[in-house]
N, C-alpha and C positions, 0 to 999 in steps of 0.2 A: 475319409476318402480323399478329401482335398489335400490333406497333409501328405498322403501317400503319393499323389500325383506330383506334388511339388518336390518331394524327396526323389522321386524317380527322374524328374526332369533335371534336378540338380546333379544327381548321380550320373546321368547321361551326359550332361555338359562337362562334368569333371572328367569322366572317362574318355570322351571324345577329345578334350583338350590335352589330356596326358598322352593319348594315342598319337595325336598330331605332333606333339613335341618330340616324342620318341621317334616317330617316322621321320621328322625333320633332321634329327640328330643322325639317324642311320643314313639318310640321304647325303648329309654333309660328309660323313665318314667315307661313304662310297665314292663321292666326288674327289675327296682328298687322296684316296687310295688310287683312283684312276689317274690322277694328276702325277702322283709319285711314279706310277708304272710308266707313264708317258715320258717323264723326265729321265728315268733310268734307260728307257729305250733309246732316247735321243743321245744320251751319253755313250751308250754302247755303239750306236751307229757312228758317232764321231771317232771313238777309239778304233773301230774297224776301218774307217776311212783313212785314218792316220797310218794304221798298220799296212793297209793296202798300198798307200803311197810310198811307204818305206820299202816294201817288197818290190814294187815296180822300179824304184830307183836302184835297188840292189841288183835286180835282173838286168837293167840297162847297163850298169857298170860291169857286170859279169860278161855280158855280150860283147862289150867293148874290149875287155881283156882277152876274151877268146879270139876275137877278130884280129887283134894285134899279134897274138901268139901264132895264129894261123899264117899271118903275113910274114912274120919272122921265120917260121918254119919253111914256108914256100920260097923265100929269098935264099935260105940256106941250101936248098936243093938245087938251085940254078948253077 
């Protein structure tokens, strides 16, 4: 009976230890995956911000060209 109790306790300790190690590994993997996703999101935001800035510059340049063209046309009509 005593050997069975000792074997059960040893098996329980080994099982809990293995479970804890596996749980820790899964938690680490989840944390790394979350960090990768956050990094990718930041990179995407940066690319989108650059693209938006370029589009705004192009729009401003197009507005300037249009304004100059309208000015030239209006001067030609006078």
